[in-house]
PAZAPA-4460 file (N, C-alpha, C; in steps of 0.05 Angstrom, whole numbers, plus 32768, in hexadecimal, padded with zeros to 4 digits):
% residues 214
    n_x    n_y    n_z   ca_x   ca_y   ca_z    c_x    c_y    c_z   seq   type   mol
   8011   7FE8   8000   8000   8000   8000   8011   8019   8000     1      M     A
   800D   802A   7FED   801C   8043   7FEC   8014   8055   8002     2      K     A
   8028   8060   8011   8021   8072   8027   8011   808A   801E     3      P     A
   7FFC   8090   802D   7FEB   80A6   8027   7FE7   80B7   8041     4      Q     A
   7FE4   80D1   803E   7FE0   80E2   8055   7FC4   80DC   8062     5      P     A
   7FC1   80E4   807B   7FA8   80DF   8089   7FA4   80F6   809D     6      V     A
   7F8B   80FE   80A1   7F84   8113   80B4   7F74   8107   80CA     7      N     A
   7F7E   8109   80E3   7F71   80FE   80FA   7F69   8114   810D     8      I     A
   7F50   811B   810D   7F47   8131   811F   7F55   814B   811A     9      G     A
   7F5B   8151   8101   7F69   816A   80FB   7F87   8169   80FB    10      G     A
   7F92   8152   8103   7FAF   814E   8104   7FB8   8141   80EA    11      I     A
   7FC8   814E   80DA   7FD1   8144   80C0   7FEA   8133   80C4    12      E     A
   7FE7   8119   80BE   7FFD   8106   80C0   8008   8101   80A4    13      C     A
   8023   80FC   80A3   8031   80FA   808A   8028   80E1   807A    14      D     A
   8025   80CB   8087   801E   80B2   8078   800F   809F   8089    15      A     A
   7FFD   8090   807C   7FEE   807B   8088   7FFA   8060   807F    16      L     A
   8006   8051   8092   8014   8039   808A   8004   8020   8093    17      I     A
   7FF0   8023   80A3   7FDF   800C   80AA   7FC3   8017   80AF    18      H     A
   7FB0   8008   80A3   7F93   800F   80A6   7F83   7FF6   80A9    19      H     A
   7F74   7FF4   80BF   7F63   7FDC   80C4   7F48   7FE5   80CE    20      E     A
   7F33   7FDF   80BF   7F18   7FE5   80C6   7F0A   7FCC   80CF    21      L     A
   7F01   7FCB   80E8   7EF3   7FB3   80F3   7ED5   7FB9   80F4    22      Q     A
   7EC6   7FA7   80E7   7EA9   7FA8   80E7   7E9E   7F8F   80F5    23      L     A
   7E8C   7F93   8107   7E82   7F7C   8117   7E65   7F7F   811D    24      E     A
   7E56   7F6A   8118   7E3A   7F68   8120   7E36   7F54   8136    25      N     A
   7E23   7F59   8147   7E1C   7F47   815D   7E01   7F3B   8159    26      Q     A
   7DFF   7F20   8159   7DE6   7F12   8156   7DE0   7F04   8170    27      I     A
   7DCE   7F0F   8181   7DC8   7F03   819B   7DB8   7EE9   8198    28      P     A
   7DBC   7ED6   81AB   7DAE   7EBD   81AC   7D99   7EBE   81C2    29      D     A
   7D81   7EB3   81BD   7D6C   7EB1   81D0   7D63   7E94   81D3    30      Y     A
   7D6B   7E86   81E9   7D64   7E6A   81EC   7D46   7E66   81F0    31      P     A
   7D3B   7E51   81E4   7D1F   7E4A   81E7   7D1C   7E2F   81F4    32      V     A
   7D03   7E28   81FC   7CFE   7E10   820B   7D04   7DF7   81FA    33      E     A
   7D03   7DF8   81E0   7D07   7DE1   81CF   7D24   7DD8   81CF    34      E     A
   7D37   7DE7   81DB   7D52   7DDF   81DD   7D65   7DEA   81C9    35      G     A
   7D5E   7E00   81BC   7D70   7E0D   81A9   7D6C   7E2C   81AC    36      F     A
   7D7D   7E3B   819E   7D7D   7E58   81A0   7D72   7E64   8186    37      S     A
   7D65   7E7A   8189   7D5A   7E89   8171   7D67   7EA4   8171    38      V     A
   7D68   7EB0   8159   7D73   7ECB   8155   7D5E   7EDB   8145    39      Q     A
   7D5A   7EF4   814E   7D46   7F04   8140   7D50   7F20   8139    40      D     A
   7D69   7F26   813D   7D74   7F40   8137   7D92   7F3F   8133    41      T     A
   7D9C   7F54   8126   7DB9   7F58   8122   7DC0   7F73   812C    42      I     A
   7DD1   7F74   8140   7DDA   7F8E   814C   7DF4   7F96   8140    43      I     A
   7DF5   7FAE   8134   7E0D   7FB7   8127   7E1F   7FC6   813C    44      Q     A
   7E37   7FBB   8141   7E49   7FC7   8153   7E58   7FDF   8147    45      N     A
   7E62   7FF1   8156   7E71   8008   814B   7E8A   7FFF   813C    46      P     A
   7E91   800F   8128   7EAA   8009   8119   7EC2   800E   812A    47      K     A
   7ED7   7FFE   8125   7EF1   8002   8132   7F06   8007   811D    48      T     A
   7F16   801B   8120   7F2A   8023   810D   7F46   8022   811A    49      L     A
   7F57   8012   810E   7F73   8010   8118   7F86   801B   8103    50      T     A
   7F95   802F   810B   7FA7   803D   80F8   7FC3   803E   8103    51      L     A
   7FD6   803F   80F0   7FF2   8045   80F7   7FFB   805B   80E4    52      T     A
   8002   8072   80EF   800A   8089   80DF   8026   8091   80E5    53      V     A
   8032   80A0   80D3   804E   80A9   80D5   804E   80C7   80D3    54      V     A
   805C   80D4   80E5   8060   80F1   80E3   807E   80F6   80E4    55      V     A
   8087   810A   80D5   80A4   8111   80D3   80A7   812F   80D5    56      T     A
   80C0   8137   80D9   80C7   8153   80DA   80C8   815F   80BE    57      N     A
   80CC   814E   80AA   80CD   8157   808E   80B9   8148   807D    58      T     A
   809F   814E   8080   808B   813F   8072   808D   8144   8053    59      P     A
   8087   812F   8045   8087   8131   8027   806C   813C   801E    60      I     A
   8056   8133   802A   803C   813B   8022   8034   8156   802C    61      T     A
   803E   815E   8043   8038   8178   804F   8053   8187   8053    62      F     A
   8060   818F   803C   807A   819B   803E   8079   81B6   804C    63      R     A
   8063   81C4   804A   8061   81DE   8058   8061   81DC   8076    64      E     A
   805C   81C3   8080   805C   81BF   809D   8076   81B5   80A8    65      H     A
   808B   81B5   8098   80A5   81AB   80A0   80AF   81BC   80B7    66      A     A
   80B9   81AE   80CC   80C3   81BC   80E4   80D5   81A9   80F3    67      S     A
   80EB   81B3   8100   80FB   81A1   8110   80ED   8196   8129    68      P     A
   80D8   81A3   8130   80C9   819A   8148   80AE   818E   8141    69      N     A
   80A9   8188   8128   808F   817F   8120   8087   8165   812D    70      R     A
   8098   8152   812F   8092   8138   813C   8088   813B   8158    71      V     A
   8097   814C   8168   8090   8151   8183   8075   815F   8185    72      Q     A
   8070   8172   8173   8057   8181   8173   803F   816F   816D    73      E     A
   8042   815D   8159   802D   814A   8152   8027   8137   8169    74      I     A
   803C   812E   8176   8038   811C   818D   8028   8129   81A3    75      A     A
   802E   8143   81A8   8020   8151   81BD   8003   8156   81B5    76      E     A
   7FFE   815B   819C   7FE2   815F   8192   7FD2   8146   8194    77      R     A
   7FDE   812F   818F   7FD0   8115   8192   7FC9   8110   81AF    78      F     A
   7FDB   8117   81C1   7FD5   8114   81DE   7FBE   8126   81E7    79      Q     A
   7FBE   813E   81DD   7FA8   8150   81E3   7F8D   8146   81D8    80      E     A
   7F8E   813C   81C0   7F76   8131   81B3   7F6B   8119   81C3    81      L     A
   7F7D   8108   81CD   7F75   80F1   81DD   7F69   80FA   81F7    82      Y     A
   7F74   810E   8204   7F6A   8118   821E   7F50   8126   821C    83      K     A
   7F4B   8132   8205   7F32   8142   8201   7F19   8130   81FF    84      S     A
   7F1D   8117   81F7   7F07   8104   81F5   7EF0   810E   81E2    85      R     A
   7EF8   811C   81CE   7EE5   8126   81BA   7EE2   8114   81A2    86      Q     A
   7ECC   8116   8195   7EC7   8106   817D   7ED5   8114   8165    87      L     A
   7EE3   8104   8155   7EF2   810F   813F   7EEB   8101   8125    88      I     A
   7EF6   810C   810F   7EF2   8101   80F4   7F0D   80F8   80E9    89      T     A
   7F0E   80E0   80DE   7F26   80D6   80D2   7F22   80D6   80B3    90      V     A
   7F35   80E3   80A5   7F33   80E5   8088   7F4C   80DA   807C    91      T     A
   7F49   80C6   806B   7F60   80BA   805E   7F57   80B0   8042    92      S     A
   7F6A   80A3   8034   7F64   8098   801A   7F50   8081   801C    93      S     A
   7F4B   8076   8034   7F39   8060   8038   7F1C   8069   803E    94      K     A
   7F19   8083   8042   7EFE   808D   8047   7EFD   80A1   805D    95      G     A
   7EE5   80AA   8064   7EE1   80BE   807A   7ED1   80B0   8090    96      V     A
   7EDC   80B1   80A8   7ECF   80A4   80BF   7EC9   80B9   80D4    97      F     A
   7EAF   80BD   80D9   7EA6   80D2   80EC   7E9F   80C6   8107    98      Q     A
   7E9D   80D8   811B   7E95   80D1   8136   7EA7   80BB   8141    99      N     A
   7EC1   80BF   813E   7ED5   80AC   8149   7EE1   80B6   8162   100      M     A
   7EE5   80A4   8175   7EF3   80AB   818E   7F0C   809A   8192   101      G     A
   7F21   80A6   819C   7F3A   8098   81A0   7F38   8085   81B7   102      I     A
   7F3E   806B   81B3   7F3E   8058   81C9   7F5A   8051   81D2   103      T     A
   7F6E   8052   81C0   7F8A   804D   81C8   7F9C   805D   81B5   104      S     A
   7FB2   8065   81C1   7FC6   8075   81B3   7FE2   806E   81BD   105      L     A
   7FF4   806A   81AB   8010   8063   81B3   8024   8076   81A6   106      S     A
   8036   8080   81B7   804B   8092   81AE   8066   8086   81B5   107      L     A
   8071   8074   81A5   8089   8066   81AB   80A2   8076   81A5   108      P     A
   80AC   8084   81B9   80C4   8094   81B6   80DD   8082   81BA   109      Y     A
   80F1   8086   81A9   810B   8079   81AC   8120   808A   819D   110      D     A
   8138   8080   819B   814D   8091   8190   8149   8096   8172   111      V     A
   8138   8086   8165   8133   808A   8149   811B   809B   8142   112      S     A
   810F   80A7   8157   80F7   80B7   8153   80FC   80D5   8156   113      T     A
   8114   80DD   8151   811A   80F9   8153   810E   8109   813C   114      K     A
   810E   80FD   8124   8103   810B   810D   80EA   80FE   8101   115      T     A
   80E2   80E8   810C   80C9   80DB   8102   80BE   80CA   8119   116      S     A
   80A4   80C5   8117   8096   80B6   812C   8080   80A6   811F   117      L     A
   807F   808C   8127   806A   807A   811D   8055   8077   8134   118      E     A
   803C   807E   812E   8028   807F   8143   8011   806B   813D   119      I     A
   800E   8056   814E   7FF6   8045   814C   7FDF   8052   815B   120      P     A
   7FC8   8052   8150   7FB0   805E   815C   7F97   804E   8155   121      I     A
   7F86   804A   8169   7F6D   803B   8166   7F56   804D   816C   122      T     A
   7F42   804D   815B   7F2A   805E   815F   7F11   804D   815D   123      L     A
   7EFC   8055   816B   7EE3   8047   816B   7ECC   805B   8165   124      K     A
   7EBA   8052   8154   7EA3   8062   814D   7E90   8065   8166   125      E     A
   7E86   807D   8169   7E73   8082   817F   7E57   8086   8173   126      V     A
   7E45   8074   8178   7E2A   8075   816E   7E19   8086   8181   127      L     A
   7E0C   809A   8177   7DFD   80AD   8188   7DE0   80AC   8181   128      M     A
   7DD0   80B3   8195   7DB3   80B5   8191   7DA9   80CF   819E   129      T     A
   7D90   80D6   8199   7D84   80EE   81A4   7D6C   80E7   81B4   130      T     A
   7D67   80F6   81C9   7D50   80F2   81DA   7D37   80FF   81CD   131      A     A
   7D20   80F3   81D1   7D07   80FD   81C6   7CF3   80FF   81DC   132      K     A
   7CE6   8116   81DE   7CD1   811A   81F3   7CB6   8117   81E6   133      T     A
   7CA5   8107   81F3   7C8A   8103   81E9   7C76   810D   81FE   134      V     A
   7C63   811D   81F5   7C4E   8127   8207   7C39   8112   820B   135      A     A
   7C33   810C   8225   7C1F   80F8   822C   7C04   8106   8230   136      I     A
   7BEF   80FE   8221   7BD4   810A   8224   7BCA   8108   8241   137      P     A
   7BBA   811B   824A   7BB1   811B   8266   7BA0   8103   826C   138      S     A
   7B91   80F8   8258   7B80   80E1   825F   7B8F   80C8   8267   139      E     A
   7BA9   80C7   825F   7BB9   80AF   8268   7BC1   80B0   8285   140      Y     A
   7BBD   80C7   8291   7BC3   80CA   82AE   7BAC   80C2   82C0   141      G     A
   7B95   80BA   82B4   7B7E   80B2   82C4   7B7C   8094   82C6   142      R     A
   7B6D   808A   82DA   7B6C   806E   82E0   7B55   8060   82D2   143      G     A
   7B58   8045   82CE   7B42   8035   82C4   7B3D   8038   82A6   144      G     A
   7B2B   8028   829C   7B23   802A   8280   7B12   8042   827A   145      D     A
   7B05   804D   828E   7AF3   8064   8289   7B01   807E   8286   146      T     A
   7B1B   807F   828E   7B2A   8098   828B   7B23   80AC   82A1   147      G     A
   7B16   80A4   82B7   7B0F   80B6   82CC   7B24   80B4   82E2   148      T     A
   7B24   80C8   82F3   7B37   80C7   8309   7B31   80B1   831D   149      T     A
   7B44   80A9   832D   7B40   8093   8340   7B31   809B   8359   150      A     A
   7B2A   80B4   835C   7B1B   80BC   8374   7B2D   80C3   838B   151      G     A
   7B21   80C7   83A3   7B31   80CD   83BA   7B2C   80B8   83D0   152      T     A
   7B3F   80B7   83E2   7B3D   80A3   83F8   7B2A   80AD   840D   153      A     A
   7B1F   809A   841D   7B0D   80A1   8433   7B1D   80AF   8449   154      S     A
   7B10   80C4   8454   7B1D   80D3   846A   7B0F   80CF   8485   155      T     A
   7AFD   80BB   8487   7AEE   80B6   84A0   7B01   80AA   84B4   156      S     A
   7AFC   80AF   84CE   7B0E   80A3   84E3   7B0E   8085   84E2   157      P     A
   7B25   807A   84EB   7B28   805D   84EC   7B12   8050   84FD   158      Y     A
   7B05   803C   84F3   7AF0   802D   8502   7AD4   8038   84FE   159      G     A
   7AD2   8050   84F1   7AB8   805B   84EC   7AAE   8051   84D1   160      N     A
   7A9D   803C   84D1   7A94   8030   84B8   7A7A   803C   84AE   161      S     A
   7A70   8050   84BC   7A57   805D   84B4   7A3E   804D   84BB   162      G     A
   7A40   8039   84CD   7A29   8029   84D4   7A1C   8035   84ED   163      T     A
   7A05   8029   84F5   79F7   8033   850C   79FC   8022   8524   164      T     A
   7A11   8011   8523   7A17   7FFF   8539   7A20   800E   8552   165      G     A
   7A1A   8003   8569   7A20   8010   8583   7A3D   8009   858B   166      S     A
   7A49   801B   859A   7A64   8016   85A4   7A63   8008   85C0   167      N     A
   7A4C   8003   85CA   7A49   7FF7   85E4   7A4B   7FD9   85E1   168      V     A
   7A5D   7FCC   85F1   7A60   7FAF   85F0   7A47   7FA2   85FC   169      V     A
   7A3C   7F8D   85EF   7A25   7F7F   85F9   7A0B   7F88   85EE   170      G     A
   7A0B   7F9E   85DE   79F2   7FA7   85D1   79EE   7F97   85B8   171      N     A
   79E1   7F80   85BA   79DF   7F6D   85A3   79CC   7F77   858E   172      A     A
   79BA   7F89   8595   79A6   7F91   8581   79B2   7FA5   856D   173      T     A
   79C6   7FB4   8575   79D2   7FC8   8563   79EF   7FC3   855C   174      N     A
   79F9   7FAB   8562   7A15   7FA5   855D   7A1C   7FA4   8540   175      S     A
   7A09   7F9C   852F   7A0D   7F9B   8513   79F5   7FA7   8505   176      V     A
   79F9   7FB2   84EE   79E4   7FBE   84DF   79D6   7FAA   84CE   177      N     A
   79C1   7FB2   84C1   79B1   7F9F   84B1   79C0   7F95   8499   178      S     A
   79D1   7FA5   848D   79E0   7F9C   8476   79F4   7F86   847D   179      S     A
   7A00   7F89   8495   7A13   7F74   849D   7A04   7F5A   84A4   180      E     A
   79EC   7F5C   84B0   79DD   7F44   84B6   79D4   7F36   849D   181      K     A
   79CA   7F46   848A   79C0   7F3A   8472   79D6   7F2C   8462   182      D     A
   79EF   7F34   8466   7A05   7F28   8457   7A12   7F10   8464   183      G     A
   7A0B   7F09   847E   7A18   7EF4   848C   7A0C   7ED9   8485   184      S     A
   7A1C   7EC4   8485   7A13   7EA9   847E   7A00   7E9E   8494   185      I     A
   7A07   7EA3   84AD   79F7   7E98   84C3   79DB   7EA5   84C3   186      A     A
   79DB   7EBF   84BF   79C1   7ECE   84BF   79AF   7EC4   84A8   187      Y     A
   79BA   7EC0   8491   79AA   7EB6   847A   79A0   7E9A   847F   188      N     A
   79B1   7E89   848C   79A8   7E6E   8492   7991   7E6D   84A6   189      A     A
   7993   7E7D   84BC   797E   7E7D   84D0   7965   7E8A   84C5   190      L     A
   7968   7E9E   84B4   7950   7EAA   84A8   7941   7E97   8497   191      T     A
   7950   7E85   8489   7943   7E71   8479   7934   7E5D   8489   192      G     A
   793C   7E57   84A2   792F   7E44   84B2   7917   7E4F   84C1   193      L     A
   791B   7E67   84CE   7907   7E72   84E0   78F8   7E8B   84D4   194      F     A
   7902   7E95   84BD   78F6   7EAD   84B2   7902   7EC6   84BF   195      G     A
   7902   7EDC   84B2   790E   7EF4   84BC   7901   7EFE   84D5   196      K     A
   78E6   7EFE   84D6   78D8   7F08   84ED   78DC   7EF6   8505   197      D     A
   78DB   7EDB   8500   78DF   7EC9   8516   78FB   7ECA   8522   198      G     A
   790F   7ECE   8511   792A   7ED0   851B   792E   7EE9   852B   199      L     A
   7924   7EFF   8523   7928   7F19   8531   791A   7F18   854C   200      E     A
   7902   7F0D   854C   78F3   7F0B   8566   7902   7EF9   857A   201      S     A
   790E   7EE3   856F   791D   7ED2   8581   7936   7EE0   858C   202      G     A
   7943   7EF0   857C   795A   7EFF   8586   7952   7F13   859B   203      V     A
   793C   7F20   8597   7932   7F34   85AB   792B   7F26   85C5   204      E     A
   791F   7F0E   85C4   7918   7EFF   85DD   7931   7EF8   85ED   205      T     A
   7946   7EEF   85DE   795F   7EE7   85EC   796C   7EFF   85F9   206      I     A
   796B   7F17   85EB   7977   7F2F   85F6   7968   7F38   860F   207      V     A
   794D   7F36   860F   793D   7F3D   8626   7943   7F2B   863E   208      D     A
   7947   7F11   8638   794D   7EFF   864E   7968   7F06   865B   209      L     A
   797C   7F0C   8649   7997   7F12   8653   7996   7F2C   8663   210      L     A
   7987   7F40   865B   7986   7F59   8669   7977   7F56   8684   211      E     A
   7963   7F43   8684   7955   7F3F   869D   7965   7F31   86B1   212      G     A
   7977   7F1E   86A8   7988   7F0F   86BA   799E   7F20   86C5   213      N     A
   79A7   7F35   86B5   79BC   7F46   86BF   79B2   7F59   86D4   214      S     A
***
């Protein structure tokens, strides 16, 4: 591959000597009761770009940028770009890659890097989305299928059931109201045997006897 210049986030590098674009899709498995897995979607993972670029003090492609300190200046700019954590665009002969973030950067200094520097760099695409606000109609804030409000809770004191029952212990005639008697199993059974009038008269007779004995 003939060396070609490359621009990484506004930094002009002399030559691109290695270019690797990794594309990967994820196909999730969902196990089912029959004993095998099914797949119903393909998730596209972000692109990964691995580059190796060369910068020199005397660039051939960018002759106007020649400087005895150019290698050191480019290295410092790459470090600043890495620390900024900003999204950048990579432009080379292989294409234009937008919304890329630096994941790794290597600056291998040695005795041979005084006038040139070979820089491996890895970038990953950042997939972005936007938030959307949806207005909820007022009728969805109401309860039930009728769309009416749920009402208010009772504010009556605890134990006040609204009946006419007496608070005096032993007052059998007023201890329960008619609605409670009509709904009890024992009351219904005795009413079926003796009749409503016969049952009530019997209860009154028992109460009179108890009050007379007391």
